[in-house]
N, C-alpha and C positions, 0 to 999 in steps of 0.2 A: 476577518477570517482567520482563525488560528493558524499558526505554522505546521506544516504538514511534516510526514515522517519518512526516513529513507528505508532502504530495504532491510536494515538492522532493527527497525523499530524506534529508533530514536527520533525526538522531535528535531526538526531543523533549527539551527541558529536563526537569529533575527537577520543575519548578513546573506546566509544561503537562501533563505525565503524571499528576501528582496531582490536577489539575482534571479531567482527563478521566475517572479512576478514581472520584471523587467524583461526576460525574455518572452514570456507568455503574452506580453502587451504587444508584441510584434510580429510580423510574418515571419522574418528571419532575422538575426541579430549577429553581428560580428563580435568578436572579443571587444575590440575597440569601442564598439557602441555602448558594450555594458560598462567597460572602464569609465567612459565619458558620463554616462548616466549616473553612476555611483560614486565617482570619486575615489574607489579603492584602486590599489596597485594592481597592475596587470597579472603578476602571478598569483596573487590572492584571488582573483576573478578567475583565472585558468583552472586553478585548483577546485574551487567551487563547481564551476561548470563540469568538469570532468567528473566530479563526484555525482552531481545531479544527472549526468548521462549514465552512469553506472546504476543508479537507481532507476532508470527507466523513464525519468521524468523529462529529459531532453534527448535530442538526437542531433547528430552533426549531419549536414549537407553541403554540398559544393556549391560555392557560389558561382555566378555566371563568368565565364571566361572574360578576362579583361586583357588584350594585349598577349605578350609571350609569358611563359611559365604557367605552372600548375594552378588553378583556381584555389582560393583560400576557402578555409572551412567556415561555414556559419553554423549558428545554433537555432534549433528549432523545437518548439513545444508540440509533441503530437498529439491528435486529437484524443479526447478522453476515452474514445472506444477501441483505442489501439491495443492489440494484444500486448501485455506485459513482456518484456524480455526476459525476465525471469520465470517464465510459465515452463521453458525447456528445462531448466535446473531444477525447478520444482518436481517436474515429471522423473528427472533423473534420481532424485533423492526419493520419492516416492517408491520407484521401482526397486531401489537399492535396499530401503527400508523393509519392504514385502519379502525380499529374498533372505533377509539376514535376522529378522526378527520373528520370535514366537506368535506375537500378537501385533501385527503392525499398526491396526487401527487403534489399539490401546496405547501404542507406543506414541503414534502420532499425535493423540488427543493429549496426553500427558505433557508432550513437549509444547503443545499449543497452550495449555493451561499456564506453563511455566512464561512464555512469551507473553501472555495476557496479562500476567502478573506484573510483568516488566514494563508493559506499555502503561498499566494504570499507574503505576509508581512515578511515570513522567507526566501524568495528565495535569494540566494547569488549574483545573478546577477540584481541588481536593474534597469539595463539599456535594459535588455532583452525585445525582441519585445513579444508582446501578444502571438503569435500563438508559438514562440519558447519557451516559458515558458510553455505553455500548454504541448507541446511535452515532454518537460524536466520532468515535473510532471508526466505525465501519464507514461513514461518509469520507473520513482521510484516507482510508485505504481503498477507496473506489469501488464499492459495492452498492451506490446508489440506494440506500435503505428507506423504505415506506412503512410507517407504524401507523397501524388502524386502532392500536389499544389492544388488540388480542394476540396478533401476530406481527412480525416485521418481515416485509418482502425485501428481499435483495436482488434488484434488477440487473445488476451487473456482477461480474466475477473478474477480478483482475489476473486469475490464473485460470482462466476458462478452458485454455487448451489442455492444460494438466488436469483440471477436474473432470473433464470429459472422458479421460482415458482411466483416471485413477482416482475416481470420486470417493472411493472407502477411504483412502489414506489423505488425500488433500483435503477434503471436506472435514475430516476428523480433526485435522489442525486447526482449521477455522473454527469449527465446533469449541475445540479446547482453548483457543484464544480467547472466546467471548466468555465462556466458563470461567476462565482464569481473572478476566477484567471483573466480572460480577463477584467472585469469590474474595476479590481483594478489599471489597466493601461489605459483604455478606456471606458468612461462612457455608450458609446451607443454600446459596443460591446455585442455580446450574442452567444449562443451556441445551437445547435439541435443535439441530440443524437438519431441514429435510430437502437434500438436493433436487433442483428441477421439479418442484413441487406443483408451483400453480403459474401455467402460461409461461413456463420456461423459467420462471424466477424461483429461487430458493426460498423457502419459509423457514423463519427462526422463530423459536418459541422460547421464551425467556421466563425463568422462574425466579423473582426476586420480590421483595417486600415493597419496593419503589422503583 
């Protein structure tokens, strides 16, 4: 399983991915549990755990009370279908862009294309076919893609709450991201995203040579 990405689009270091998997392998974990499992310094582990929390990969939960004093915090990986905590931020940014931009959809798509190019530049398989790279990134981003060779159905959206209210802008960012990935390998490639097109899933049409 390849290392996943943070909210900034950058792929996790091997250390951060290792810590994430340690938490995911448990119901809940104390910081000391992860320190013991990895052999890393406690401050290093704490920093990675907090950054994973900001990315929405982990959440903090109170441990059961034992004696006097406030219960300690434990770490937990939320279910895959939990709403991404960045949905509220995405909605706020989409609303702001809609107010200040002459063409918010075009601006959103252009931003997405730039983001997609940056993601592609960090992809570990430089020889991957454009379509295969898109599928790989969409899996990492939590879209649960299914490819039938004609169209790609995206069965989940990590920003569903934002997309449901501002599909024009939020989905334009995702469409642009996919186009940016494709064009990093093939200048004439393009993508078209049809929100909530088939039984609640979004349909993605990719135009690329491979």
